[in-house]
N, CA and C atoms of all chains as a GROMACS GRO file, in nm:
protein
  579
    1MET      N    1  -2.532  -7.996   3.476
    1MET     CA    2  -2.613  -7.888   3.535
    1MET      C    3  -2.754  -7.941   3.560
    2ILE      N    4  -2.806  -7.911   3.674
    2ILE     CA    5  -2.943  -7.950   3.706
    2ILE      C    6  -3.029  -7.825   3.724
    3ARG      N    7  -3.160  -7.845   3.735
    3ARG     CA    8  -3.254  -7.734   3.743
    3ARG      C    9  -3.213  -7.628   3.847
    4SER      N   10  -3.176  -7.674   3.968
    4SER     CA   11  -3.144  -7.578   4.074
    4SER      C   12  -3.019  -7.496   4.041
    5GLU      N   13  -2.924  -7.557   3.970
    5GLU     CA   14  -2.803  -7.484   3.932
    5GLU      C   15  -2.834  -7.381   3.824
    6LEU      N   16  -2.923  -7.417   3.734
    6LEU     CA   17  -2.966  -7.323   3.630
    6LEU      C   18  -3.033  -7.202   3.695
    7ILE      N   19  -3.122  -7.228   3.791
    7ILE     CA   20  -3.191  -7.122   3.862
    7ILE      C   21  -3.090  -7.033   3.935
    8GLN      N   22  -2.995  -7.097   4.004
    8GLN     CA   23  -2.894  -7.022   4.079
    8GLN      C   24  -2.812  -6.933   3.987
    9SER      N   25  -2.774  -6.985   3.872
    9SER     CA   26  -2.688  -6.907   3.784
    9SER      C   27  -2.763  -6.789   3.724
   10ILE      N   28  -2.893  -6.804   3.697
   10ILE     CA   29  -2.974  -6.691   3.649
   10ILE      C   30  -2.992  -6.589   3.763
   11ALA      N   31  -3.014  -6.640   3.884
   11ALA     CA   32  -3.033  -6.551   4.000
   11ALA      C   33  -2.906  -6.470   4.025
   12ASP      N   34  -2.789  -6.533   4.012
   12ASP     CA   35  -2.663  -6.462   4.033
   12ASP      C   36  -2.645  -6.346   3.936
   13GLU      N   37  -2.694  -6.365   3.813
   13GLU     CA   38  -2.679  -6.260   3.713
   13GLU      C   39  -2.785  -6.151   3.726
   14ASN      N   40  -2.890  -6.178   3.805
   14ASN     CA   41  -2.998  -6.083   3.820
   14ASN      C   42  -3.026  -6.054   3.968
   15PRO      N   43  -2.929  -5.988   4.034
   15PRO     CA   44  -2.940  -5.968   4.179
   15PRO      C   45  -3.064  -5.886   4.219
   16HIS      N   46  -3.125  -5.816   4.124
   16HIS     CA   47  -3.243  -5.736   4.158
   16HIS      C   48  -3.370  -5.821   4.164
   17LEU      N   49  -3.361  -5.950   4.125
   17LEU     CA   50  -3.480  -6.037   4.129
   17LEU      C   51  -3.475  -6.127   4.252
   18TYR      N   52  -3.594  -6.156   4.304
   18TYR     CA   53  -3.602  -6.252   4.413
   18TYR      C   54  -3.575  -6.390   4.358
   19GLN      N   55  -3.504  -6.470   4.437
   19GLN     CA   56  -3.474  -6.609   4.398
   19GLN      C   57  -3.602  -6.685   4.362
   20ARG      N   58  -3.709  -6.662   4.441
   20ARG     CA   59  -3.832  -6.738   4.414
   20ARG      C   60  -3.896  -6.696   4.282
   21ASP      N   61  -3.874  -6.571   4.240
   21ASP     CA   62  -3.926  -6.529   4.110
   21ASP      C   63  -3.846  -6.594   3.997
   22VAL      N   64  -3.714  -6.602   4.016
   22VAL     CA   65  -3.631  -6.668   3.914
   22VAL      C   66  -3.675  -6.813   3.901
   23GLU      N   67  -3.704  -6.874   4.015
   23GLU     CA   68  -3.752  -7.011   4.016
   23GLU      C   69  -3.881  -7.024   3.936
   24ARG      N   70  -3.973  -6.931   3.957
   24ARG     CA   71  -4.100  -6.934   3.885
   24ARG      C   72  -4.080  -6.914   3.735
   25ILE      N   73  -3.986  -6.826   3.701
   25ILE     CA   74  -3.959  -6.798   3.559
   25ILE      C   75  -3.906  -6.924   3.490
   26VAL      N   76  -3.805  -6.987   3.553
   26VAL     CA   77  -3.746  -7.106   3.493
   26VAL      C   78  -3.851  -7.217   3.483
   27ASN      N   79  -3.928  -7.236   3.588
   27ASN     CA   80  -4.032  -7.340   3.586
   27ASN      C   81  -4.138  -7.311   3.480
   28THR      N   82  -4.174  -7.184   3.464
   28THR     CA   83  -4.274  -7.146   3.364
   28THR      C   84  -4.228  -7.187   3.224
   29VAL      N   85  -4.101  -7.163   3.194
   29VAL     CA   86  -4.049  -7.195   3.061
   29VAL      C   87  -4.062  -7.345   3.034
   30PHE      N   88  -4.019  -7.430   3.129
   30PHE     CA   89  -4.028  -7.574   3.107
   30PHE      C   90  -4.173  -7.623   3.107
   31ASP      N   91  -4.255  -7.563   3.194
   31ASP     CA   92  -4.397  -7.603   3.198
   31ASP      C   93  -4.468  -7.570   3.067
   32GLU      N   94  -4.440  -7.451   3.013
   32GLU     CA   95  -4.503  -7.411   2.886
   32GLU      C   96  -4.469  -7.510   2.775
   33ILE      N   97  -4.341  -7.550   2.770
   33ILE     CA   98  -4.298  -7.644   2.666
   33ILE      C   99  -4.368  -7.778   2.685
   34THR      N  100  -4.374  -7.825   2.811
   34THR     CA  101  -4.440  -7.953   2.839
   34THR      C  102  -4.588  -7.947   2.803
   35GLU      N  103  -4.656  -7.842   2.848
   35GLU     CA  104  -4.800  -7.829   2.821
   35GLU      C  105  -4.828  -7.826   2.671
   36ALA      N  106  -4.741  -7.757   2.596
   36ALA     CA  107  -4.759  -7.750   2.451
   36ALA      C  108  -4.753  -7.890   2.392
   37MET      N  109  -4.656  -7.969   2.435
   37MET     CA  110  -4.642  -8.104   2.380
   37MET      C  111  -4.756  -8.195   2.423
   38VAL      N  112  -4.806  -8.176   2.543
   38VAL     CA  113  -4.921  -8.255   2.588
   38VAL      C  114  -5.041  -8.227   2.496
   39ARG      N  115  -5.052  -8.101   2.450
   39ARG     CA  116  -5.161  -8.065   2.357
   39ARG      C  117  -5.132  -8.116   2.216
   40GLY      N  118  -5.008  -8.161   2.193
   40GLY     CA  119  -4.970  -8.206   2.060
   40GLY      C  120  -4.909  -8.094   1.977
   41ASP      N  121  -4.882  -7.981   2.040
   41ASP     CA  122  -4.824  -7.866   1.969
   41ASP      C  123  -4.672  -7.877   1.959
   42ARG      N  124  -4.617  -7.793   1.872
   42ARG     CA  125  -4.473  -7.785   1.850
   42ARG      C  126  -4.419  -7.662   1.921
   43VAL      N  127  -4.296  -7.666   1.966
   43VAL     CA  128  -4.233  -7.546   2.022
   43VAL      C  129  -4.103  -7.525   1.947
   44GLU      N  130  -4.095  -7.415   1.873
   44GLU     CA  131  -3.980  -7.392   1.789
   44GLU      C  132  -3.898  -7.276   1.845
   45LEU      N  133  -3.778  -7.307   1.890
   45LEU     CA  134  -3.691  -7.205   1.947
   45LEU      C  135  -3.569  -7.191   1.857
   46ARG      N  136  -3.577  -7.097   1.764
   46ARG     CA  137  -3.471  -7.077   1.665
   46ARG      C  138  -3.334  -7.069   1.728
   47GLY      N  139  -3.240  -7.144   1.670
   47GLY     CA  140  -3.104  -7.142   1.718
   47GLY      C  141  -3.079  -7.247   1.823
   48PHE      N  142  -3.184  -7.279   1.900
   48PHE     CA  143  -3.172  -7.379   2.007
   48PHE      C  144  -3.222  -7.515   1.958
   49GLY      N  145  -3.348  -7.518   1.917
   49GLY     CA  146  -3.402  -7.643   1.866
   49GLY      C  147  -3.554  -7.642   1.870
   50ALA      N  148  -3.614  -7.752   1.829
   50ALA     CA  149  -3.760  -7.760   1.825
   50ALA      C  150  -3.809  -7.885   1.895
   51PHE      N  151  -3.909  -7.867   1.980
   51PHE     CA  152  -3.975  -7.979   2.046
   51PHE      C  153  -4.100  -8.011   1.968
   52SER      N  154  -4.124  -8.139   1.940
   52SER     CA  155  -4.247  -8.174   1.871
   52SER      C  156  -4.295  -8.310   1.921
   53VAL      N  157  -4.410  -8.350   1.873
   53VAL     CA  158  -4.467  -8.477   1.915
   53VAL      C  159  -4.480  -8.567   1.793
   54LYS      N  160  -4.428  -8.688   1.804
   54LYS     CA  161  -4.441  -8.783   1.693
   54LYS      C  162  -4.542  -8.889   1.729
   55GLN      N  163  -4.621  -8.928   1.628
   55GLN     CA  164  -4.720  -9.033   1.650
   55GLN      C  165  -4.661  -9.169   1.616
   56ARG      N  166  -4.672  -9.260   1.711
   56ARG     CA  167  -4.628  -9.398   1.685
   56ARG      C  168  -4.753  -9.482   1.667
   57GLU      N  169  -4.758  -9.557   1.557
   57GLU     CA  170  -4.875  -9.640   1.532
   57GLU      C  171  -4.879  -9.763   1.622
   58ALA      N  172  -4.998  -9.815   1.639
   58ALA     CA  173  -5.013  -9.938   1.718
   58ALA      C  174  -4.937 -10.050   1.648
   59ARG      N  175  -4.880 -10.139   1.723
   59ARG     CA  176  -4.808 -10.251   1.661
   59ARG      C  177  -4.818 -10.373   1.751
   60THR      N  178  -4.785 -10.487   1.694
   60THR     CA  179  -4.781 -10.608   1.775
   60THR      C  180  -4.638 -10.627   1.822
   61GLY      N  181  -4.618 -10.616   1.950
   61GLY     CA  182  -4.484 -10.634   2.005
   61GLY      C  183  -4.471 -10.774   2.058
   62ARG      N  184  -4.354 -10.806   2.109
   62ARG     CA  185  -4.330 -10.939   2.161
   62ARG      C  186  -4.253 -10.928   2.291
   63ASN      N  187  -4.294 -10.999   2.388
   63ASN     CA  188  -4.219 -11.004   2.512
   63ASN      C  189  -4.090 -11.081   2.484
   64PRO      N  190  -3.974 -11.013   2.491
   64PRO     CA  191  -3.849 -11.078   2.452
   64PRO      C  192  -3.815 -11.198   2.539
   65ARG      N  193  -3.869 -11.204   2.660
   65ARG     CA  194  -3.837 -11.315   2.749
   65ARG      C  195  -3.923 -11.439   2.718
   66THR      N  196  -4.052 -11.416   2.698
   66THR     CA  197  -4.142 -11.530   2.680
   66THR      C  198  -4.181 -11.555   2.535
   67GLY      N  199  -4.154 -11.457   2.448
   67GLY     CA  200  -4.189 -11.471   2.307
   67GLY      C  201  -4.337 -11.448   2.281
   68GLU      N  202  -4.409 -11.419   2.383
   68GLU     CA  203  -4.553 -11.393   2.377
   68GLU      C  204  -4.582 -11.262   2.303
   69SER      N  205  -4.684 -11.257   2.215
   69SER     CA  206  -4.712 -11.128   2.151
   69SER      C  207  -4.804 -11.042   2.236
   70VAL      N  208  -4.778 -10.914   2.230
   70VAL     CA  209  -4.860 -10.817   2.304
   70VAL      C  210  -4.897 -10.704   2.210
   71GLU      N  211  -5.018 -10.654   2.223
   71GLU     CA  212  -5.060 -10.541   2.142
   71GLU      C  213  -5.008 -10.412   2.206
   72VAL      N  214  -4.928 -10.337   2.129
   72VAL     CA  215  -4.881 -10.208   2.179
   72VAL      C  216  -4.970 -10.102   2.115
   73PRO      N  217  -5.045 -10.027   2.194
   73PRO     CA  218  -5.136  -9.928   2.137
   73PRO      C  219  -5.062  -9.809   2.074
   74ALA      N  220  -5.130  -9.736   1.986
   74ALA     CA  221  -5.073  -9.614   1.927
   74ALA      C  222  -5.042  -9.516   2.039
   75LYS      N  223  -4.934  -9.441   2.023
   75LYS     CA  224  -4.904  -9.341   2.126
   75LYS      C  225  -4.828  -9.223   2.067
   76ASN      N  226  -4.823  -9.117   2.145
   76ASN     CA  227  -4.749  -8.998   2.107
   76ASN      C  228  -4.619  -8.993   2.186
   77VAL      N  229  -4.509  -8.961   2.118
   77VAL     CA  230  -4.383  -8.950   2.191
   77VAL      C  231  -4.318  -8.813   2.168
   78PRO      N  232  -4.258  -8.757   2.274
   78PRO     CA  233  -4.191  -8.628   2.262
   78PRO      C  234  -4.064  -8.644   2.177
   79PHE      N  235  -4.034  -8.542   2.099
   79PHE     CA  236  -3.918  -8.547   2.011
   79PHE      C  237  -3.849  -8.410   2.011
   80PHE      N  238  -3.716  -8.411   2.006
   80PHE     CA  239  -3.642  -8.284   2.002
   80PHE      C  240  -3.543  -8.286   1.887
   81LYS      N  241  -3.540  -8.177   1.812
   81LYS     CA  242  -3.441  -8.166   1.705
   81LYS      C  243  -3.355  -8.043   1.733
   82THR      N  244  -3.224  -8.064   1.740
   82THR     CA  245  -3.132  -7.955   1.770
   82THR      C  246  -3.132  -7.849   1.660
   83GLY      N  247  -3.128  -7.725   1.699
   83GLY     CA  248  -3.123  -7.615   1.603
   83GLY      C  249  -2.986  -7.602   1.539
   84LYS      N  250  -2.982  -7.537   1.423
   84LYS     CA  251  -2.859  -7.528   1.347
   84LYS      C  252  -2.748  -7.455   1.423
   85LEU      N  253  -2.783  -7.345   1.485
   85LEU     CA  254  -2.683  -7.266   1.555
   85LEU      C  255  -2.614  -7.346   1.666
   86LEU      N  256  -2.696  -7.415   1.746
   86LEU     CA  257  -2.642  -7.494   1.857
   86LEU      C  258  -2.561  -7.612   1.804
   87ARG      N  259  -2.612  -7.675   1.696
   87ARG     CA  260  -2.540  -7.788   1.635
   87ARG      C  261  -2.402  -7.742   1.589
   88ASP      N  262  -2.396  -7.625   1.528
   88ASP     CA  263  -2.268  -7.571   1.482
   88ASP      C  264  -2.177  -7.536   1.600
   89ARG      N  265  -2.235  -7.478   1.704
   89ARG     CA  266  -2.154  -7.442   1.822
   89ARG      C  267  -2.095  -7.567   1.888
   90LEU      N  268  -2.173  -7.675   1.891
   90LEU     CA  269  -2.124  -7.799   1.951
   90LEU      C  270  -2.001  -7.851   1.878
   91ASN      N  271  -1.993  -7.815   1.750
   91ASN     CA  272  -1.880  -7.861   1.670
   91ASN      C  273  -1.777  -7.751   1.646
   92GLY      N  274  -1.777  -7.655   1.735
   92GLY     CA  275  -1.677  -7.550   1.734
   92GLY      C  276  -1.680  -7.457   1.615
   93LYS      N  277  -1.800  -7.444   1.552
   93LYS     CA  278  -1.809  -7.352   1.437
   93LYS      C  279  -1.863  -7.216   1.480
   94MET      N  280  -5.623  -8.384   1.527
   94MET     CA  281  -5.550  -8.296   1.620
   94MET      C  282  -5.478  -8.188   1.540
   95SER      N  283  -5.518  -8.063   1.559
   95SER     CA  284  -5.451  -7.956   1.486
   95SER      C  285  -5.325  -7.915   1.563
   96THR      N  286  -5.221  -7.885   1.490
   96THR     CA  287  -5.094  -7.852   1.552
   96THR      C  288  -5.063  -7.704   1.545
   97ASN      N  289  -5.043  -7.646   1.662
   97ASN     CA  290  -4.998  -7.507   1.668
   97ASN      C  291  -4.849  -7.507   1.694
   98THR      N  292  -4.784  -7.398   1.656
   98THR     CA  293  -4.643  -7.386   1.687
   98THR      C  294  -4.620  -7.269   1.782
   99LEU      N  295  -4.558  -7.300   1.894
   99LEU     CA  296  -4.520  -7.195   1.988
   99LEU      C  297  -4.380  -7.149   1.956
  100THR      N  298  -4.352  -7.024   1.984
  100THR     CA  299  -4.218  -6.971   1.962
  100THR      C  300  -4.171  -6.902   2.090
  101ARG      N  301  -4.053  -6.841   2.081
  101ARG     CA  302  -4.002  -6.763   2.194
  101ARG      C  303  -4.105  -6.665   2.245
  102MET      N  304  -4.180  -6.605   2.150
  102MET     CA  305  -4.280  -6.504   2.187
  102MET      C  306  -4.380  -6.557   2.288
  103ASP      N  307  -4.422  -6.683   2.269
  103ASP     CA  308  -4.519  -6.743   2.361
  103ASP      C  309  -4.457  -6.769   2.498
  104LEU      N  310  -4.329  -6.809   2.499
  104LEU     CA  311  -4.262  -6.830   2.627
  104LEU      C  312  -4.243  -6.696   2.698
  105ASN      N  313  -4.204  -6.594   2.622
  105ASN     CA  314  -4.187  -6.460   2.679
  105ASN      C  315  -4.316  -6.413   2.743
  106GLU      N  316  -4.426  -6.436   2.671
  106GLU     CA  317  -4.557  -6.392   2.717
  106GLU      C  318  -4.598  -6.467   2.845
  107ALA      N  319  -4.568  -6.597   2.851
  107ALA     CA  320  -4.601  -6.676   2.969
  107ALA      C  321  -4.523  -6.626   3.091
  108VAL      N  322  -4.394  -6.596   3.070
  108VAL     CA  323  -4.311  -6.545   3.179
  108VAL      C  324  -4.360  -6.407   3.221
  109PHE      N  325  -4.394  -6.325   3.121
  109PHE     CA  326  -4.446  -6.190   3.147
  109PHE      C  327  -4.570  -6.195   3.235
  110SER      N  328  -4.662  -6.286   3.206
  110SER     CA  329  -4.785  -6.289   3.285
  110SER      C  330  -4.769  -6.362   3.418
  111GLU      N  331  -4.662  -6.440   3.431
  111GLU     CA  332  -4.639  -6.514   3.556
  111GLU      C  333  -4.575  -6.426   3.664
  112VAL      N  334  -4.480  -6.344   3.624
  112VAL     CA  335  -4.408  -6.259   3.719
  112VAL      C  336  -4.428  -6.113   3.675
  113GLY      N  337  -4.427  -6.021   3.768
  113GLY     CA  338  -4.452  -5.881   3.733
  113GLY      C  339  -4.332  -5.808   3.674
  114LEU      N  340  -4.278  -5.863   3.565
  114LEU     CA  341  -4.164  -5.799   3.500
  114LEU      C  342  -4.206  -5.736   3.369
  115SER      N  343  -4.123  -5.649   3.314
  115SER     CA  344  -4.155  -5.590   3.184
  115SER      C  345  -4.144  -5.697   3.076
  116ARG      N  346  -4.207  -5.671   2.960
  116ARG     CA  347  -4.198  -5.767   2.849
  116ARG      C  348  -4.053  -5.784   2.806
  117ASN      N  349  -3.983  -5.670   2.808
  117ASN     CA  350  -3.844  -5.670   2.766
  117ASN      C  351  -3.758  -5.761   2.854
  118GLU      N  352  -3.775  -5.742   2.985
  118GLU     CA  353  -3.695  -5.822   3.078
  118GLU      C  354  -3.736  -5.970   3.073
  119SER      N  355  -3.865  -5.995   3.055
  119SER     CA  356  -3.912  -6.134   3.044
  119SER      C  357  -3.844  -6.204   2.928
  120SER      N  358  -3.837  -6.135   2.814
  120SER     CA  359  -3.776  -6.201   2.698
  120SER      C  360  -3.626  -6.218   2.717
  121GLU      N  361  -3.562  -6.125   2.789
  121GLU     CA  362  -3.418  -6.141   2.814
  121GLU      C  363  -3.393  -6.262   2.903
  122LEU      N  364  -3.483  -6.285   2.999
  122LEU     CA  365  -3.466  -6.399   3.089
  122LEU      C  366  -3.485  -6.531   3.016
  123VAL      N  367  -3.584  -6.535   2.927
  123VAL     CA  368  -3.606  -6.657   2.849
  123VAL      C  369  -3.481  -6.688   2.766
  124GLU      N  370  -3.427  -6.584   2.705
  124GLU     CA  371  -3.307  -6.598   2.623
  124GLU      C  372  -3.190  -6.647   2.708
  125SER      N  373  -3.181  -6.592   2.827
  125SER     CA  374  -3.072  -6.626   2.916
  125SER      C  375  -3.079  -6.774   2.960
  126ILE      N  376  -3.200  -6.824   2.979
  126ILE     CA  377  -3.219  -6.965   3.015
  126ILE      C  378  -3.168  -7.055   2.901
  127LEU      N  379  -3.210  -7.022   2.778
  127LEU     CA  380  -3.168  -7.103   2.663
  127LEU      C  381  -3.017  -7.096   2.643
  128GLN      N  382  -2.962  -6.976   2.669
  128GLN     CA  383  -2.819  -6.955   2.654
  128GLN      C  384  -2.739  -7.038   2.754
  129LYS      N  385  -2.786  -7.040   2.878
  129LYS     CA  386  -2.717  -7.118   2.984
  129LYS      C  387  -2.716  -7.266   2.951
  130ILE      N  388  -2.829  -7.316   2.902
  130ILE     CA  389  -2.837  -7.458   2.866
  130ILE      C  390  -2.739  -7.486   2.752
  131SER      N  391  -2.742  -7.398   2.650
  131SER     CA  392  -2.652  -7.416   2.535
  131SER      C  393  -2.506  -7.414   2.577
  132ASP      N  394  -2.470  -7.317   2.661
  132ASP     CA  395  -2.331  -7.304   2.704
  132ASP      C  396  -2.282  -7.429   2.777
  133ALA      N  397  -2.368  -7.482   2.866
  133ALA     CA  398  -2.330  -7.603   2.940
  133ALA      C  399  -2.306  -7.718   2.842
  134LEU      N  400  -2.394  -7.732   2.742
  134LEU     CA  401  -2.381  -7.839   2.644
  134LEU      C  402  -2.255  -7.824   2.560
  135VAL      N  403  -2.225  -7.700   2.521
  135VAL     CA  404  -2.105  -7.674   2.442
  135VAL      C  405  -1.980  -7.711   2.522
  136GLU      N  406  -1.988  -7.695   2.655
  136GLU     CA  407  -1.877  -7.734   2.743
  136GLU      C  408  -1.873  -7.886   2.762
  137GLY      N  409  -1.969  -7.956   2.705
  137GLY     CA  410  -1.973  -8.101   2.716
  137GLY      C  411  -2.049  -8.151   2.837
  138GLU      N  412  -2.113  -8.060   2.907
  138GLU     CA  413  -2.187  -8.095   3.028
  138GLU      C  414  -2.331  -8.132   2.992
  139SER      N  415  -2.392  -8.230   3.061
  139SER     CA  416  -2.534  -8.254   3.034
  139SER      C  417  -2.619  -8.165   3.124
  140VAL      N  418  -2.740  -8.143   3.080
  140VAL     CA  419  -2.832  -8.058   3.154
  140VAL      C  420  -2.955  -8.140   3.190
  141LYS      N  421  -2.973  -8.159   3.320
  141LYS     CA  422  -3.080  -8.247   3.366
  141LYS      C  423  -3.187  -8.165   3.438
  142ILE      N  424  -3.305  -8.158   3.378
  142ILE     CA  425  -3.414  -8.083   3.437
  142ILE      C  426  -3.517  -8.184   3.488
  143SER      N  427  -3.528  -8.196   3.619
  143SER     CA  428  -3.617  -8.296   3.677
  143SER      C  429  -3.760  -8.277   3.627
  144SER      N  430  -3.829  -8.386   3.606
  144SER     CA  431  -3.966  -8.394   3.554
  144SER      C  432  -3.984  -8.334   3.414
  145PHE      N  433  -3.874  -8.289   3.351
  145PHE     CA  434  -3.880  -8.241   3.213
  145PHE      C  435  -3.801  -8.335   3.123
  146GLY      N  436  -3.670  -8.337   3.144
  146GLY     CA  437  -3.586  -8.427   3.064
  146GLY      C  438  -3.440  -8.391   3.074
  147THR      N  439  -3.357  -8.466   3.001
  147THR     CA  440  -3.213  -8.446   3.005
  147THR      C  441  -3.158  -8.417   2.866
  148PHE      N  442  -3.081  -8.309   2.856
  148PHE     CA  443  -3.011  -8.278   2.731
  148PHE      C  444  -2.869  -8.329   2.750
  149SER      N  445  -2.818  -8.406   2.655
  149SER     CA  446  -2.679  -8.447   2.668
  149SER      C  447  -2.609  -8.444   2.534
  150VAL      N  448  -2.477  -8.450   2.540
  150VAL     CA  449  -2.395  -8.440   2.420
  150VAL      C  450  -2.328  -8.574   2.396
  151ARG      N  451  -2.329  -8.619   2.271
  151ARG     CA  452  -2.264  -8.745   2.237
  151ARG      C  453  -2.167  -8.725   2.124
  152ASP      N  454  -2.057  -8.802   2.128
  152ASP     CA  455  -1.961  -8.796   2.018
  152ASP      C  456  -1.994  -8.905   1.918
  153LYS      N  457  -1.998  -8.866   1.791
  153LYS     CA  458  -2.023  -8.963   1.686
  153LYS      C  459  -1.892  -8.981   1.609
  154SER      N  460  -1.858  -9.105   1.578
  154SER     CA  461  -1.734  -9.125   1.505
  154SER      C  462  -1.756  -9.111   1.355
  155ALA      N  463  -1.647  -9.100   1.281
  155ALA     CA  464  -1.654  -9.082   1.137
  155ALA      C  465  -1.711  -9.206   1.071
  156ARG      N  466  -1.783  -9.189   0.963
  156ARG     CA  467  -1.832  -9.304   0.887
  156ARG      C  468  -1.849  -9.262   0.741
  157VAL      N  469  -1.869  -9.360   0.657
  157VAL     CA  470  -1.889  -9.328   0.516
  157VAL      C  471  -2.038  -9.319   0.489
  158GLY      N  472  -2.080  -9.206   0.441
  158GLY     CA  473  -2.220  -9.187   0.407
  158GLY      C  474  -2.238  -9.200   0.257
  159ARG      N  475  -2.360  -9.189   0.212
  159ARG     CA  476  -2.386  -9.200   0.070
  159ARG      C  477  -2.491  -9.097   0.032
  160ASN      N  478  -2.468  -9.028  -0.075
  160ASN     CA  479  -2.570  -8.935  -0.124
  160ASN      C  480  -2.684  -9.021  -0.179
  161PRO      N  481  -2.801  -9.014  -0.117
  161PRO     CA  482  -2.910  -9.103  -0.158
  161PRO      C  483  -2.957  -9.078  -0.302
  162LYS      N  484  -2.932  -8.961  -0.351
  162LYS     CA  485  -2.978  -8.929  -0.487
  162LYS      C  486  -2.880  -8.982  -0.593
  163THR      N  487  -2.750  -8.959  -0.568
  163THR     CA  488  -2.651  -8.996  -0.670
  163THR      C  489  -2.580  -9.128  -0.640
  164GLY      N  490  -2.594  -9.177  -0.514
  164GLY     CA  491  -2.526  -9.302  -0.478
  164GLY      C  492  -2.379  -9.281  -0.448
  165GLU      N  493  -2.335  -9.158  -0.459
  165GLU     CA  494  -2.195  -9.123  -0.437
  165GLU      C  495  -2.156  -9.136  -0.290
  166GLU      N  496  -2.037  -9.189  -0.264
  166GLU     CA  497  -1.990  -9.202  -0.126
  166GLU      C  498  -1.931  -9.071  -0.078
  167VAL      N  499  -1.969  -9.031   0.043
  167VAL     CA  500  -1.912  -8.908   0.101
  167VAL      C  501  -1.869  -8.936   0.244
  168PRO      N  502  -1.751  -8.888   0.281
  168PRO     CA  503  -1.707  -8.911   0.420
  168PRO      C  504  -1.788  -8.824   0.516
  169ILE      N  505  -1.834  -8.881   0.627
  169ILE     CA  506  -1.899  -8.802   0.731
  169ILE      C  507  -1.798  -8.791   0.844
  170HIS      N  508  -1.763  -8.668   0.876
  170HIS     CA  509  -1.660  -8.644   0.976
  170HIS      C  510  -1.711  -8.671   1.117
  171PRO      N  511  -1.619  -8.698   1.212
  171PRO     CA  512  -1.663  -8.716   1.350
  171PRO      C  513  -1.727  -8.586   1.399
  172ARG      N  514  -1.832  -8.596   1.476
  172ARG     CA  515  -1.900  -8.475   1.521
  172ARG      C  516  -1.968  -8.498   1.655
  173ARG      N  517  -2.007  -8.389   1.716
  173ARG     CA  518  -2.078  -8.396   1.843
  173ARG      C  519  -2.225  -8.365   1.817
  174VAL      N  520  -2.311  -8.446   1.875
  174VAL     CA  521  -2.453  -8.420   1.860
  174VAL      C  522  -2.517  -8.410   1.998
  175MET      N  523  -2.628  -8.340   2.001
  175MET     CA  524  -2.699  -8.325   2.126
  175MET      C  525  -2.824  -8.411   2.121
  176THR      N  526  -2.856  -8.475   2.232
  176THR     CA  527  -2.978  -8.553   2.236
  176THR      C  528  -3.063  -8.507   2.353
  177PHE      N  529  -3.193  -8.521   2.338
  177PHE     CA  530  -3.285  -8.488   2.447
  177PHE      C  531  -3.358  -8.615   2.485
  178ARG      N  532  -3.353  -8.647   2.612
  178ARG     CA  533  -3.424  -8.764   2.661
  178ARG      C  534  -3.533  -8.716   2.756
  179PRO      N  535  -3.660  -8.728   2.712
  179PRO     CA  536  -3.769  -8.679   2.797
  179PRO      C  537  -3.780  -8.761   2.926
  180SER      N  538  -3.822  -8.697   3.032
  180SER     CA  539  -3.842  -8.767   3.159
  180SER      C  540  -3.960  -8.862   3.147
  181HIS      N  541  -3.970  -8.956   3.241
  181HIS     CA  542  -4.084  -9.048   3.239
  181HIS      C  543  -4.215  -8.974   3.253
  182LEU      N  544  -4.213  -8.869   3.337
  182LEU     CA  545  -4.335  -8.792   3.358
  182LEU      C  546  -4.380  -8.727   3.228
  183MET      N  547  -4.285  -8.664   3.156
  183MET     CA  548  -4.324  -8.600   3.030
  183MET      C  549  -4.372  -8.704   2.930
  184LYS      N  550  -4.299  -8.816   2.921
  184LYS     CA  551  -4.337  -8.921   2.827
  184LYS      C  552  -4.479  -8.968   2.852
  185SER      N  553  -4.511  -8.995   2.978
  185SER     CA  554  -4.644  -9.050   3.004
  185SER      C  555  -4.752  -8.944   2.984
  186ARG      N  556  -4.719  -8.817   3.010
  186ARG     CA  557  -4.819  -8.713   2.987
  186ARG      C  558  -4.843  -8.691   2.838
  187VAL      N  559  -4.735  -8.691   2.759
  187VAL     CA  560  -4.747  -8.669   2.615
  187VAL      C  561  -4.814  -8.790   2.546
  188GLU      N  562  -4.782  -8.908   2.595
  188GLU     CA  563  -4.836  -9.031   2.539
  188GLU      C  564  -4.989  -9.030   2.539
  189ARG      N  565  -5.045  -8.988   2.650
  189ARG     CA  566  -5.191  -8.983   2.661
  189ARG      C  567  -5.245  -8.856   2.596
  190GLY      N  568  -5.165  -8.750   2.606
  190GLY     CA  569  -5.191  -8.616   2.552
  190GLY      C  570  -5.319  -8.587   2.479
  191GLY      N  571  -5.302  -8.540   2.352
  191GLY     CA  572  -5.412  -8.486   2.273
  191GLY      C  573  -5.529  -8.580   2.248
  192ASN      N  574  -5.509  -8.713   2.262
  192ASN     CA  575  -5.616  -8.806   2.228
  192ASN      C  576  -5.716  -8.829   2.340
  193SER      N  577  -5.677  -8.790   2.462
  193SER     CA  578  -5.766  -8.822   2.574
  193SER      C  579  -5.848  -8.702   2.618
   0.00000   0.00000   0.00000
């Protein structure tokens, strides 16, 4: 399923809404989650899962081809942990 | 960097202020979005949201685990897990994120 299919399926279930409004709604949800993580915030959606940001410390990496060392700066990476309900559903519980 | 936690309520509120719908309907739509994604994953389908990321399902095979406290061996059954792979856009935005 891709974004447009998700939008279409929500629009089909809500014939009283304009397609472009459904599009805005779906985009708003993903944008809110992204913006929260850019700020370093967590987004906790019970039953579904939680988005958070993990800090990776600076380290000395190595170019695997040349063996040369390179300084990798500290950075933040997005992280997702599946919620219990969804994890159980995936396993047919 | 102080960390706040957003919940469904914040997403509902964002949808509410974005489109002229009632609070009730806004929250139903947010729920419906999460439900659709979950249903697709339960069916074994991946969900790819451009510029956001991809949710996919992977099968893990059985292995022998160990209780770290007691050292006791316990069988871990085969199971399905979901993974989220952030898009390059999200990764680069989050990477620079709160520090810049």
